[in-house]
C-alpha positions in Angstrom: 276.8 169.3 139.2 276.0 169.6 135.5 274.0 172.2 133.5 270.5 172.8 132.1 270.9 174.2 128.6 268.0 176.1 127.0 268.5 175.6 123.3 266.9 177.6 120.5 265.8 175.6 117.5 264.7 176.5 114.0 261.3 178.1 113.5 261.0 176.4 110.1 264.1 175.8 108.0 266.1 173.1 109.8 269.4 174.6 108.6 268.8 177.6 110.9 270.1 175.7 113.9 273.5 176.9 115.2 276.7 174.8 115.4 276.8 175.4 119.1 273.2 174.1 119.6 274.1 170.9 117.7 277.2 170.5 119.9 275.1 170.8 123.1 272.4 168.4 121.9 275.0 165.8 120.9 276.8 166.1 124.3 273.7 166.2 126.5 272.7 163.2 128.5 269.0 163.9 128.1 267.0 166.1 125.8 263.8 167.6 127.3 261.3 168.4 124.6 258.0 170.2 124.3 256.8 167.5 122.0 259.1 164.5 121.5 257.5 163.5 118.2 258.0 167.0 116.7 261.6 167.2 118.0 262.5 163.8 116.6 262.3 165.4 113.1 265.0 167.8 113.9 267.2 165.4 115.9 266.9 162.7 113.2 267.9 165.2 110.5 271.2 165.7 112.4 271.5 162.0 113.5 271.2 162.9 117.2 270.0 160.0 119.3 269.5 160.7 123.0 266.9 159.8 125.6 264.0 162.2 125.3 261.7 163.5 128.0 258.4 165.1 127.2 257.9 168.4 129.1 255.1 170.7 127.9 252.7 173.2 129.3 250.5 170.6 131.0 253.1 168.6 132.9 256.0 171.1 133.1 256.0 171.4 136.9 256.0 167.7 137.5 258.7 166.9 134.9 260.8 169.8 136.0 261.4 168.2 139.4 262.5 164.9 137.8 264.8 166.7 135.4 266.4 168.9 138.0 267.0 165.8 140.2 268.8 164.1 137.3 271.0 167.2 136.7 271.9 167.3 140.3 273.0 163.7 140.1 275.5 164.6 137.4 273.6 164.5 134.1 273.5 167.3 131.6 270.1 168.3 130.2 269.1 170.3 127.1 265.6 171.7 126.7 264.1 172.4 123.2 260.6 173.7 122.4 258.8 172.8 119.2 260.3 175.8 117.4 262.3 178.9 118.3 263.6 180.0 121.6 262.2 178.4 124.8 260.4 180.7 127.1 259.2 183.1 124.4 255.5 182.1 124.2 256.8 178.5 124.6 257.2 176.3 127.7 260.5 176.5 129.6 260.0 179.1 132.2 258.8 176.7 134.9 261.7 174.4 134.2 264.2 177.3 134.5 262.6 178.4 137.8 262.9 174.9 139.3 266.5 174.7 138.2 267.4 178.1 139.6 265.7 177.4 142.9 267.7 174.2 143.2 270.9 175.9 142.4 271.3 174.3 139.0 273.2 176.5 136.5 271.1 177.5 133.5 272.8 178.4 130.2 271.1 179.9 127.1 272.0 178.7 123.7 270.6 181.5 121.5 269.2 181.1 118.0 266.1 181.6 115.9 262.9 183.1 117.1 259.9 184.4 115.2 260.1 187.6 117.3 263.6 188.6 116.2 263.1 187.3 112.7 260.1 189.6 112.2 262.0 192.6 113.6 264.8 191.9 111.1 262.5 192.9 108.2 260.7 195.7 110.0 260.8 199.1 108.4 258.7 201.1 110.9 260.4 203.9 112.9 260.9 203.7 116.7 263.1 201.6 118.9 260.6 200.5 121.6 258.8 197.2 120.8 256.5 195.4 123.2 256.4 191.6 122.9 252.9 190.3 123.7 252.8 186.9 122.0 249.5 185.2 121.9 246.4 187.1 123.0 243.4 185.4 124.6 241.2 183.4 122.2 238.2 184.9 123.8 237.0 187.9 121.8 236.3 190.2 124.7 239.6 189.7 126.4 241.4 189.9 123.0 239.8 193.3 122.1 240.4 194.7 125.6 244.1 193.8 125.5 244.4 195.2 122.0 242.9 198.5 123.1 245.5 198.7 125.9 248.4 197.9 123.6 247.3 200.4 121.0 246.8 203.1 123.7 250.3 202.5 124.9 251.7 204.1 121.7 254.6 201.7 121.2 255.1 199.1 118.5 254.1 195.6 119.6 254.4 192.0 118.4 251.7 189.4 118.5 251.6 185.7 117.6 248.4 184.1 116.2 247.3 180.8 114.9 246.0 180.6 111.3 242.5 179.9 112.6 242.2 183.2 114.4 244.3 185.5 112.3 241.4 187.1 110.4 239.5 187.7 113.7 242.6 189.4 115.2 243.0 191.6 112.1 239.3 192.4 112.1 239.6 193.7 115.6 242.7 195.7 114.7 241.0 197.1 111.6 238.0 198.2 113.7 240.1 199.7 116.6 242.9 201.3 114.5 242.3 200.9 110.8 245.1 203.2 109.8 247.8 201.7 112.0 250.6 200.2 110.0 251.3 196.5 110.4 253.8 194.0 109.2 252.6 190.4 109.0 255.0 187.4 108.7 253.6 184.0 107.8 255.4 180.6 107.5 258.7 182.4 108.2 261.9 180.7 107.0 259.7 178.0 105.2 259.2 177.3 101.5 256.0 179.4 101.3 257.0 182.3 103.7 255.2 185.5 103.1 255.4 189.1 104.4 252.6 191.6 104.0 252.8 195.2 105.0 250.1 198.0 105.0 247.5 199.4 107.2 245.5 197.1 109.5 242.4 197.6 107.3 244.4 196.7 104.1 245.9 193.5 105.5 242.5 192.5 107.0 240.9 192.9 103.6 243.6 191.0 101.9 243.5 188.0 104.2 239.7 188.0 104.3 239.6 187.3 100.6 241.6 184.1 101.0 239.9 180.7 101.3 242.3 179.7 104.1 245.4 180.8 105.9 248.2 178.3 106.5 250.9 178.5 109.0 251.3 180.5 112.2 251.5 184.3 112.0 253.6 186.9 113.6 252.3 190.4 113.5 254.2 193.7 114.2 251.9 196.6 114.9 253.6 200.0 114.4 253.5 202.5 117.2 251.3 205.6 117.1 253.2 208.4 115.4 251.4 210.9 117.6 252.8 209.3 120.8 
């Protein structure tokens, strides 16, 4: 029996892929991708040409069965999401579950992630960090979960699209205006940006902009009183 490799890929800069990840992708019989069109940019940059299988959030369960069957027949598969580490706010968990239930060995190939990249430039005190990822796009659910996270007292990390970032920061500015935040935008890319200040200050800064480009990662510092 062969293996299922869960391979981390760059979150922006294509040179952030590891040598081991390139070796695995070159040696795999099939590469399973969240979006084959997106992954082709990375694979083409390193002249990797392999059969690609689309496996995203809407078809993951069905595709997982086919991929596991091919692995059990002797093929090696590598899974890559659009960017970063599979399973961290990306598809991949369902595929891993199917593989483990079928007795297929699953091997992580670590690398880039927006979560760890943001923590690398964090200067807030405290060692406990809660990873939440994307909140609900529905305002009521988003605010309720924000209240729960803020009440927990620990630092936490959120992901958000550029289209909802100001709304998220507006909620934070209303619920905890003085809480310190670190915002990373377009991380590892040409126009990467890091902003730090209180929730109210960062909300006011981004509210003045005509548009926000690139997905955002946000670290909200813990409550000093907790």
